[in-house]
C-alpha angles and dihedrals in degrees: 000000000000090000092049093055090052094056118107093232093058094048091048090052092048092053092050095048096054095061090046093054094047090047091051092048091048092048091052093048096049095044110110115220092202086063096047090050089068092052091052094048088052092054092044091060090065092058108067095185121127091245090055092050091050092050091048091051088055096048091046092056111119093224091053091050090052092052092055094046089052089053093052090048093054093044092055091058097047125083126197090251091063095068116127115267137157115270114237119249117223107217091198090068089059100039092135095043130088103243118217118254093237104055093181088071091072104107139190114234121193117201130187115230119211114209113255096010122104120230091244100232137110126207136203134191113246121174089342094305127116102238126186105242098184144357117212115232113247093014124129092265093046092051093051092046099206100119133057139194109277097029114138117230110214105167142006115210089340096310116114117237126195103166138049088244092054091049093049091050096050094044088052089056091056117090110190108339129051121189114200128189104215127196115203118258117269090213138053113260114248126221122276092237128241121319119225145148122252137183112227116226098191137045119253131195115181091200089065096045112100091187095061108094094209116022091192093070093048124110116228117210143170132229108278097025116137111232129195109218108208101172131024100168095112112073096216105032128041126196113237146156134197115266108255092019117118096199126105124282120266137199123269131176114270121238090253093051095046091046090054091047093051089049090062096052109122116238095242087056095050104105094176092081100030121110122218098214130055133205099019119154120246105233119220104255137146107310115224122197106197115212120216103255098184141004118194144133093258094053093048090051091051089068090076102034106168102153122020117193109231138177133207117252132185117252114294139154117258118236098230135025111211122199116196132175144116123304113285095015092121104259095137091047092051091047093054091046093053091049093047091048095056113006091172092058103035132046137159140206132268113229126232122230139184091211114118115256114260131220113291093014124123132201108259095020104102096334142025106232117214133160119268091241090056094044095049088049093053090048089055088050092056092244094132125078088202137349137182143168131246127175089351095304129106123237124181149151115249121216092225089060089060091048091050091058092047093050088056090063095251135123108249113227116208131183095190135150118280090241088073093059095089095061094048094046096051098051126076086206094077104028092190129199105211123206121186117207105210123205111251122223124299094266094048093045092050090050092053088049093051089050091049092046093047088055092049093048090053087054089047095244102113119138096224114026109216100174096078121121090250095056094109101011101073139046090229090061092048089049094050090050091052090050091048090051089050095051093048092052093052091044089054088051092048090052094049094050093044090051089050092048093050092048092051094046104038103025091112090070094048120107093183137005121210124188102222098220095134122024092211094051092045090054093052093049092052091050091050096048089054090052092052089057090061095051108034134059116257135212107225134172114279088234089070093061107026 
């Protein structure tokens, strides 16, 4: 064979064949199909058969002619050197890299870059290679679908890149089009993790997060926002978007990362348990010794509720309405007003007590009377929502009392302690709608107190009677009035700081916060909120559904 190729006849034939092949290729490339169409139609006219007429109708169709003209127009702007071919790979540019076994799998990816919009990907350096770490859902790269997590970026517009800084510089130089040389991933791509919707129980600003590698791709949110988590594969950063928002996904701290961060908060910087006023007097009021109702892993985790998985439900009526707030804020008054306004819709529980029955009292009229031994046994058996002691006697709300009201088809209205919110919230049996009655400002609170005291004075039940004849005629009367004013001011401060503490500690369980400045307006807001529940979809904990 070698001798045959060296002969003069073989070489002469080869030299003659190459121009012929190029000429034939050039002839095919330069041949216009629209011109050939006219020749074919001329020949068909000499064949009057039905098949010829049918073919002629097809070829004379305007759409078919437009197709041929488009082909000719494209062929005129294309040269033989522009045929598709594999770009060579320079091994010297990757001398420190582990090249894939199949070098033909190296590919060139073209991306379109929109001005002012990030590509929506992050990278990491792994074994000297620039690897795509994540692709943000809804971003430019995700929409084009040409890159995958784990792909290795070798070049940007022909320039080798080996670090995130180099990649950022080269991409910044690009205007509209970016050409990337991509090496296949050396590892199998993992799953994206489960997708779910969560309610955030804290505020987050990525610009203030020093742990976020790129604040521009972070997603800011407020407490109470509903977030759709689309990727949880990274243990520290989740990809999420706000429900109802069409923009791309952003990064948010994972549950694990935020828990670790909260664990390192210094006690002096923990504002959850700080009190805004100092030196206030603890007034002598009814002392409640709250019993521990339940101890479980779920309730312990609820103390640090950062993200709560929720699901969207059609309109429905909640089973319980829970009113919480500081002492004297008007919870019981509001509860009684709601029940009196619609007794067929609202009901409430009757407390149990170990106090002996008094004269003219009946069991089931105001209280259920039981022995102390029986009540303590039921408390240990977790049958009470809350229980306290006053003047040596136990008082409490039994869970069966709540169930009885619910079975009657009514919404059970409760004015319980905020400590009981965890039990109600974590059970689909009660499905509470929690309203926090926040204390108004000092002036409004004093006005409410004055109105209540004026009503009590007319009934002869005032704590300090100021209408006596010696009110302004003796120093003792003026001293009593000054003490009363001092006690009232301290009580106002106590109510304000207690209200603030409850809100900071238990706000994760609240569905609505109403500042109780005016009782009539507060009542209308509660009624309106309950009506909305019957007409709009609701985001509720998944534990209520599944």
